[in-house]
C-alpha positions in Angstrom: -28.7 44.0 33.0 -31.1 41.2 33.8 -34.7 41.3 32.8 -37.6 40.2 34.9 -41.2 39.2 34.1 -44.0 39.7 36.6 -47.3 37.8 36.2 -50.2 39.6 37.9 -52.7 37.0 39.0 -56.2 38.1 40.0 -59.4 36.5 41.3 -61.8 37.5 38.5 -64.8 36.6 40.6 -63.8 39.1 43.3 -62.5 41.9 41.1 -64.1 45.3 41.7 -67.1 46.0 39.5 -66.4 48.5 36.7 -62.6 47.9 36.8 -60.0 50.1 38.4 -61.0 53.3 40.2 -59.9 56.7 38.8 -57.6 57.0 41.8 -55.9 53.7 41.0 -55.7 54.6 37.4 -53.9 57.8 38.3 -51.5 56.2 40.7 -50.7 53.4 38.3 -50.1 56.0 35.5 -47.7 57.9 37.8 -45.8 54.7 38.7 -45.6 53.6 35.1 -44.2 57.0 34.1 -41.6 56.9 36.9 -40.5 53.4 35.9 -40.3 54.4 32.2 -38.2 57.5 33.0 -35.9 55.4 35.1 -35.4 53.1 32.2 -36.7 50.1 34.1 -40.1 49.4 32.5 -39.8 47.7 29.1 -43.4 46.6 28.7 -46.6 46.2 30.7 -50.3 45.6 30.0 -53.5 44.3 31.5 -55.1 41.3 29.8 -58.7 40.7 28.9 -60.8 38.4 31.1 -60.4 34.6 30.8 -63.7 34.5 29.1 -61.9 35.8 26.0 -59.0 33.3 26.3 -58.1 29.9 24.9 -56.1 27.4 26.9 -53.9 24.8 25.2 -52.7 21.7 27.1 -50.5 18.9 25.9 -50.3 15.8 28.1 -49.6 12.2 27.3 -49.0 13.1 23.6 -52.5 14.6 23.3 -53.4 18.2 22.7 -56.6 19.7 24.2 -57.9 23.2 23.5 -60.4 24.9 25.8 -62.2 28.2 25.3 -62.5 30.4 28.3 -63.7 31.2 30.8 -61.7 28.8 32.9 -64.0 28.2 35.8 -61.7 25.7 37.5 -59.1 28.4 38.0 -59.4 30.5 41.1 -56.8 33.0 39.9 -56.0 34.0 36.3 -53.2 36.1 34.8 -54.6 39.6 34.6 -51.5 41.4 33.4 -47.8 41.4 33.1 -44.8 43.7 33.3 -41.2 43.3 32.0 -38.6 45.2 33.8 -34.9 45.6 33.4 -33.1 46.1 36.7 -29.5 46.2 37.9 -30.3 43.2 40.1 -33.0 41.1 41.7 -33.3 43.4 44.7 -34.1 46.4 42.5 -36.7 44.3 40.5 -38.3 43.2 43.8 -38.5 46.9 45.0 -40.3 48.1 41.8 -42.6 45.1 42.0 -43.4 45.8 45.6 -44.3 49.4 44.7 -46.6 48.1 41.9 -48.5 45.9 44.3 -48.8 48.7 46.9 -50.5 51.0 44.4 -53.5 48.7 44.4 -56.5 49.3 46.6 -57.5 47.0 49.4 -60.4 45.4 47.5 -58.0 43.9 45.0 -57.0 40.3 45.7 -53.9 39.8 43.6 -50.7 37.8 43.6 -47.6 38.9 41.6 -44.9 36.4 40.7 -41.6 37.9 39.7 -39.1 35.7 37.7 -35.9 36.5 36.0 -36.0 35.9 32.2 -33.4 33.3 31.2 -30.9 34.8 28.8 -29.4 32.7 26.0 
């Protein structure tokens, strides 16, 4: 079965103060449990803020390393999930449910991509 990676991009400047609400935490926990029992969710996690990150860029044969926060970025990767689904449509449906769990004050974008298998 194909595996898919979703990147959850968030606007750190407009994220709710104090992190997720207890209600969001509960709903997310229920969805994660359902996905785990269905054998779809392989791994998921939120990431620390970009202030704790390091960015590596290689261009023109030159490597630059930049400590966060990355002020030039409007959105940063805030988390990820790896799912194994029977097909793209099933992965899309699980990802749609993940996005729908979030409250209206969240400004997020989720990109879903199939993992290339050797």
